[in-house]
C-alpha positions, 0 to 999 in steps of 0.5 A: 500500500505504501509502495503504491502511494509512493508510486503515485506521488512519484508520478505526480512529481514528474509533471512539469508545471513549467512546461505546462505553463509554456504550452498554455501561453502558446495556446493563448498567443495563438488564440489572440493571433486568430482573433487579431486576424479575424478583426483585420479581416473584418476591417480590411475595408477601413481607410485612414481618416487623416487622408480624407478631406470632405469638401462640397455637399452633393446631395442629402437625404433622411439618413445620409448626406453625400459630399465630394472629397479627396482621399489620398490625392484622389477625387472621391464621393463621401457618404456620411451617415450620422448616428443621430439619437442613441435609439437609432444608432444600432439601425444606422450601424447595421445599414452601414455594415451591410452596405460595406460588407457587400460593396467592398468585395465587388470588382466590375467595370459597371460597379462603382468602386468602393475605396473604403469606409470609416466608423467612429463615435459620431458618424460613419462614412463610405468612400467611393470613386467620384463619378463626374457624369452625375446620375442617369436620372439627371441625364435623362431629365436634361434630354427629356425634350429629345430622344437619345441616339439609339447607340447610347440607349443600347450602351447604357442598357448593356452597361446596366445589364452587365453590372446586374449580371455580375452582381447576380453571379456573386449571389447578390440582389441589389433590390433598389435598381433605379436610374437615380442609383446609376452614375456616369463616369468621365467616359460615359460608362454607367456604374451601379451605386448604393448597396445599402439594401442589397443582400446575398440571395438566400437559398431559401426563397421564403427568407427574402420577403418584405417591401424593399425598394422604390415605388415604380421600380418594385416588382409585384412580388416585392410589393405584395411582400411575397418571397422573391429572388434576383428576378426582382432586379430584372423587373427593375431593369425593365423599367430603367430600360424604358426610362432610358429609351423614352428619356422620361420617368415611369408614371411621371404623370401620377402623384406618389400618393396616387401611384401608391394607391394604384400599386396596392390594388392587386389587379392593377399592379400586376398589369400596370406598366408604362406605355412603350413609345411607338417609335421604340424598336420592336426588339428593344420593346420585347426585352422590356416586356420580358423583363417586367413580366408579372411572373418572375419565373418568366423573366430572363436571367440578366445574363440572357438580357446581356446576350439579347442587347448585344444581338440588338447592338450588332444588328443596329450596325447594319440596320437604321433604328431611328428615334423621332421626337413625338409631336 
């Protein structure tokens, strides 16, 4: 018995406590390193605020203001979101994180480039490339009294279609496609902006519900708060293509309250579409109709829309598509 106890004591005495402490230290260091790497990964979009200068105000909204600025010698657009009341901070912060987490991974000629973002105790800002051509909406308003050359109509349509096709290939649904969220650069290239309501497409369609977007561009299934997917962007594209073709705003003659009442009537909203101009080429009109089909399953994929528009563009080089001012 005594020998057994002595053997047990001997085994206890052989434990190297110093070595154990070293192992625990190594594990702790490894854990901290992993946490730092995770933190760096989450913040890979963060910019150096000391390199940012905010200058002229460009636009303001309910939750944010947009300024022209300079970051590290480059002209940029700066979207500033104020925290506001403490009760609203969590909502603003969530919107900020959602937009940045989606946008910073994107890289395409028809997607505005995100430079980075910054968040502090008073506000948060999102910095993107400055696009001097303004919005497509403003450009169309400037040309309302005359039609755009067909070449420009097709090019703008293709730019938007390619940008959306890229987003969908990344399993991202924009959810607020409208001419106000399309900007032009110095080379007249269209680029998509504003990803604050964008989200990854769910494998379960029932997870994507709710009325998200802008009245007049929203697909029927979105308005009805039914499950939807990337095809809601296809519908919005059809409305944008109509606006580019007609140099007009869809439902311009309807006040917002009246339009809102109309789209809340199931029978009307599923049939209500802007009238296609009589001088719009048939092939282009067919693309619009396919895109704004009431049944999302009957709408084409954006990749297919790109193919259709490229075919129209190729045909137009040998055929005269003319747009005339309506009298």
